[in-house]
Phi, psi and omega in degrees: 000310182298318181295321178296319177298319178296317181294331178291340180046061189300127174280167179294324180225170178130190184247126177245124172261130172245098185263124188079047191293342181063242177262004175092007188311306186290310182299318181291322176293325176300320178294327177294324180281323184228080186300338181276356175291149173258111181265127174243106183260135180230127176221137184278337183288131178299141181088352183290326183300316180298320180293317179296317178298319178296318178294322178298316179297317179299325181271351178076032179236164183226103175297154173295321179197150172233120187242145170251123180168178181257133173277150008271350184305318184289349181273350189305321185267359181281152174292152180302140186270152169263331179221142178224128168256115183256088183261359181233192176120329179052225182291342179265014187296331178295312178295322178295316178298317178301319178295319177297316184295331177294337185252344184297127182290161174304137182080000183289157181232134172243134181236131184229108173282136185227147180258344184231152176290334177295320177296320177299314180296330179284317190269327182304313180300328179296319177294315181295317180296333178276001176084015179276148171284132188244139175225138179237136174222161179230135183234135185232143175228160179227154175240143176292137180224134182300141177212111182050243180264013184222203181227129173256159177263117179263123183289144170262165179299134178288158176242130173267139177238121179255124178239134174235136178239124177286133179291137180141184180302140180272355180272132178293157178284000000 
């Protein structure tokens, strides 16, 4: 969560899309850090909007909107983004990323957490072909696990983070 927020390089104001928002963790924490951001959270699973709104209330933040639907169709009426967290998309993530890139404002940043190198190989070229500056990082965590009289560190699956920055002014319109 913290690394994704750092990779988003959140501006003081602007529009943040959280696509595949889940329970809203990243987008809602972004609002805690930058209350003047307009968060548009999208999750396809039914019932997710109520959960995200409940989490927002618990955290004392107010998204611009929380939508249930499938991207990219559900993005049509949203204002163009300055920042995008693309946490969903599944097998259609390439087409979804292309749709996001058509709308990303100058200076905008898109951040994509990935679980596989195949996803990285699919999406990185799309960012590069669109003229974005690309950065890739990998993050690993471990959990303590009992071993004889001690504790060993058992690795969790690593997460790859793909970041693309559109060339242009970094200030939102």
